[in-house]
C-alpha positions, 0 to 999 in steps of 0.5 A: 470510484475510477481505477487510478483513485482506488490505486491512491487510496490502496498506496496508502494504505499500504504506506501508512502499514508498512510505516507500522510494520516498521515501527513493530521491529522497535515497538512490541508487535508482530512486526512482519505480517504488517510489512508484508501486508503493507508492502503488498498494497502498495505494489497492488496500489501502485500498480491500479493506478499506473494501470488505470492511468493508462487507460484514462489518457 
């Protein structure tokens, strides 16, 4: 798997975790850990995607 694809995969998983974490602030559940993990995954995925794009050009 190429680096930009891995970045997009991690970014999409992070986006889903962020949405779930935000929903758990209203619904019962541990919202803060999911929100933190989601935002971390979004940042890592974006970094992977951007650095992979620069290398492929």
